[in-house]
Steps between C-alpha positions, in 0.01 A plus 500: 500500500523875555643757741356813657648813658273670755541848648352601838290802587500757779547357844804299390738797524778510757753757614822493297354288220679694224842489662715230345325508161697546179631860481411515131129456571510748789679758285254446216205553733663801666564668164137458395354615833757773563572382854716263701285187510695362797313761704169328419541193720551657843237437769387861471486500120300176490212678672437643151296297253709641214827386658366152573376447147822625342705273727294197399539584131876557520566192713296273274666618180851491650464146635346377175787638295752334728319169489467504121868571439561125498153349472223486240205735534188363670199400296268721705509802728238629742490775760276577794385863473813715457681175420333511159742777399829310542319202344417709192860627482645148518249385236635769265164676480587816695832686503671533838527879467130533421417265787697717744315816394160331509557334837621829647176662384291199608632518855443875520144476369409224745660678793334833423157338464504358854780654707365358827220301658493219245692182424479123462446207737572131449246247628621142533291197590161586349355398165443771241120482529517562875719809454273634226204468735684704764590767244134531402412538866749780569533688171328837470555857381680590823659159549629397157665157490553262210651168399850573362704180463413131473835351598398145589191296587500630857708817466357826370584868533249778547544873438322806632480743788669423829170486688331272249794261482518488878134401515543226240811370678314483831212310342740270318673406824164428659432253216830320561745679269851401600637843419374843403783751480576832336753487218786744445297674231369850559247517214180302424626319191305270267157644556277772350646761736797528263308539174581872472880466534486199266338714231768766549770235458327369188532847345874494564515151349342617175830624353721221634615250236428137583601184317332162487651296787787275390411271794160389624363789708238382750268770630469491878143627483374301202703185576573439133763595240479836326648536152345816357686820593180693568381229739839518671480880521157474661618230739800701623316831532191367676632214711512735800118506512425139402481195724815287489426133434841362591359158582356481149818634342724234657242230421489620139879474476500151646228387260714633213781267599708722725701282738765752611407827669770747604401795716708810440595729792407599752380218722324168456129570557401385151714188539298392803173560315612303193582190702128454556447474124814323378427134565807423289802708407722750678421833666789720615576858596803689371565631850678232700579278201832449323513681168662206321233264634219714359680533167550123482129442571403739220735328257366159603137608460580659167648173373203287596281366225133602531 
């Protein structure tokens, strides 16, 4: 049996999420970025894509380090969108300092590309094929809208212009969607609209040293492990403009024998999604759980015979 750490994407952030983390990690991040990172998690600061993404990176790495002080490392890691960066750090493939610099740039590039009028919307209660039909109906040069995330069998996220997403949401509700709501994401991630900033990030990635992951690194867009450093480099640089197949990623982990999933902060969105896939095993979020309980579960899973 195996274990998996998962790291959430934008939309999971919350005010004050960095306060209470280990000072060592906060100081390390502050030294690299040249700023007080505790200023990044205010309500005002979290209006910035850069601040949100840095907060998610720092929180994920800090909680992982704390958890692994007295527990074995997981067999696999996976991250949704920006969550791929703390996943790569924990897997030993990407240095924390390099991740901080790259995520700072990533957030700035995404924010500058679409400062307003665009975003993401979750649609719950419709099958993927039905949503794709609505996208084809609405999408156009002046109303760009795309599939962005496949989170579960009846939960997808779309990305595009405000007007186009509003039209798709209205049509989705008319077809019986239980929910169609804007996410706390101010850019149209995981679609072709972000190809240009992704290419700019890839140029910055060219000189960053990467190592082969010491743990199984599952790509959130390809839903399979990546071993080659160049494949990992491509995955991290371009995941902002590729559809996230989170349903497939969790299913892939389960099929590989994962029976313990731990979601790193903030929140428990990925925990709820995983329960639909994990017919057996344990799914827990770091937030709200006892540290010693999670460490004991990791030790127990690590001692199981395959």
